[in-house]
N, C-alpha and C positions, 0 to 999 in steps of 0.2 A: 407693299402698302395695301391696305384694305380697299376693296371696291364695293363693299356691302353698304349700300346707302338707300334711303327712301325719301320720297317727297313729303316734307312736313306740312307745307302750305303752298297755295297757289294764289297769285294776285295778278290783277291787271289794272291799268290806269286809263280809263276811257277818255279823260281829258288830260292832256299833258300838263304836269305841274300841280294837278289837283289830287284829291283823295283816291286811294285804291279801293277796288272791290275784291273781297276774298271769295274764291270759288272752290267749293268742295271737289268739283270735277270740271273738266273742260274737254272739248273736242278740238284737236289740232289738225291743221291742213298742211300738206306739203308746200313749202315755199312761202309760208305765211306766219305772222306773229300770232299770239293768242287772239281769239276773236275780240274785236273792239278795243284792243290795247293801243293806246295813243291814237285812237281813231279821230279824235278832235284835238285842236290846239287853239290857243288864243294868241293871235298875231299881235306883236308889240311894235307897231309901226309897219308900213307897207313892205311886203316881201316880193310881190309879184307872183305869188303862188297861183298856179293854174290847176284847178281840180280836174280838168280833162286830161292834163299831162302832168301829174304831180311829181315834183322833184324834191330831193333832200335839201333842207335848209338847216344850218347850225342852230342849236337850242337857244342861242342868244337872241334869235329873232322872235322868240315867243316868251310869254310869261312863264317863268320857271323858278325853282327854288334857289338855284345858284345865286341869283340876283334879287329875287322877289320872295324873301322868306315869309312875308305876311300871308302868302297863299296857304301856309301850313295851319294858320288859324281858322281857315274855312273848313267846314265839314261838308263833303259833297257825296251824293249818291246818284247812280246812273241806272236807269231801267232799260235793259237792252231791247226789249220788245217794242217799247214806244219811243226809244231814244230820248227819254226825258231826263234832264239833269236837274237835280235839286241842290241848292246851295244854302247852307245854314251858317249864319254869321252871328256871333255873340248869343247863341242859343235860340235864335229865331230864324224861321225860313225867310230868306231874302229873295230867292228866285226859284221858280219851278217852270221849266221851259222845254219844249220839244226842239231839239237841236237840228232836226230835219227841216224846220220851217224858218222862213225869213223873220217872222215875228218873234219866234223863240230865240233865235240868235241875237236879235236886236235887244231883247230883254237882258240877256247875259252880258252883252257888250255895255249896256247902260249901267249895269251893276258895277262892272270893273272900272268904268270911267269915274264913278263916285268913290269906289273902294280904295283905289290906289292911283290918284291922278298924278302925283309927283313922280311915279315910276314909269309912266307911259311915254313912249317915243313917238306916239301918234295915236290915232283912234284905234282902240282895241277891236279886233275882228275875229269872230269865231270861224275857224277853218275846218272843213270836213274832208276826211279821207275817203268818203264813200264815192262810188261811181267811177273809180279809176279803171282804165281798160284792162289791167292785169290783176284786178282784185283790190280790195280796200287798201289805201295808203296808210302807213303808220308814221306818225310824227316822232319817230325814235331819234335817239342821239347818234345813230349810225345809219348809213344809207341802205344797208341790206335789211330785209325783213327777218327778224331774229326773235329768239326767246332768250331771256337772261336768266342765269342760274347763280344762286348765291349759296356758298358753302357755310353753314352756320358755325362750323368749327373755326373757320377763318375769322368770322365776326367775333367769336369768343377770344381768339388770339389778339384781336384789336382791343377788346375790352381789357385784357390783361395789360397790354402795353400802355393804354391810356389811363388805366386805374379807376375806371368807373363804367357803369352799364352803358351799352351801345344798342339802341333799338335796331334790329335788323332792317326795319322798314326805311331807315335812312338810305338804304342802297336801292330802294325802289325796283326790286327784282320781280321776276315772274314766278320762278320756282325756287323755293327755299329747301335745301337738302341737308339732312342729318345723316351721319354715319361715316363720312369721309374724314380723314385727318385734316388738320389745318393746311391750306394751300395745295391740297391734293388736286384741286380742279385745274391748276396751272400745268399739271403733267398731261392733261387730256387734250391739248390742242391737236386738231386733226384726227382725234379719235371719234368713234361712234358710240353713242349711248342709247341703249334700248330701255324704254319705259313701258312696262306692261307688254301688250302685244297688239298690233305690230309696230308701235310708234318707234321711230328712229330719229335721233338728233345727231348732227355733226358739229363738234365744237370748233369754232373758227377764230376766236379772238378773246383775249383778256380784256376786262373792263377797267379803263383808267378812271380814277375817281377825281371829282371836282369838289368845289366848295358847297355844292348842294348837300353833301353828306354831313356838313357841319351843322345843319339845321335840324332841331328836334322836330320830328314829324307830328307830334301832338301839340306842342306849345308854340312852335314857330321860333323859338329862341335859337340864336346862332351861338351855341354854347360849347362846341368842340372844334378841334382842328384835325380832322381825320386824314386828309392828304398829307399833312406835315408829319403826323404820327406814323403813317405808313412809310414814308420816305426815311425818317430818322431811325425807325426800328427795323424795317424789313428791306430797305433799299429799293423800294418800288412804290408806286401809288395806285396799285391795282387791288380790286376785290370783286370777284365774280367773273363769269365767262359768258360770252354770247354763243349761241348755237343756232344752226339752221335746221328746220324740220325737213327731214329727208322723206319720211313716210308718216302719214298722219294717222289719227285714231284717237281714242279716248284715253285720258290720263286722269288720275284722282289722287287726292291726299292719301298717303300710305302706300302708294305704288313703289315697288323696288326699281332701282336703276342698275343696269348692267353695262359695264364698260367693255367695249369690244376692242380688238387689235387696231393698231395705227392704220389709217386709211391711206 
């Protein structure tokens, strides 16, 4: 099977559950996710999160699309230099706040109290992954610091099975790859992938899909059942893979990926 593939696009999600940023290029660091990916999250009821000793919590403890599809109706932008989050609701700017400051976080929390009161399990609280002893914490769906990779041919196979277009952004990945056959990524567990030079990634896990993928990332409509389609058609509920950064460096859209031998 072909291993000739390139990165078509790169995305990060500065605030868990909110809009992505597309990046033409990014610098990866060993043992870290994309810079500022899931750096913030909005706690949905108290978790006991300690920023000095950050620990993994399941996604159900935060506002997220699996349960809170209304989030997809918001358009957000994040400025990495100033840590400023801008939230646009119904075509108007609703919040512009510096997430590093107490005042800024209070502004965002006040917006969510008004925006979705019936879906809150307690006061919403903006949590930050900055300042952790071993580098920024990522509010990822898995405990390890990873980069997620989506094979666009696999998304096309899901489209064929479901009988209508499927926006790849439903899968909220970091690297979207073209050139591999459908499901080729599942053969790469424990393999190493080189991207450009000298970036190296080790594939560690398939990504099991949940009801978040049923939500249209543009409209917020819960209009498909992707996990059910995956199980009925392919006998699994997976799309995409997680990889750890073994050696860091710069990557960019258009970079080729080279799969090395099993580690």
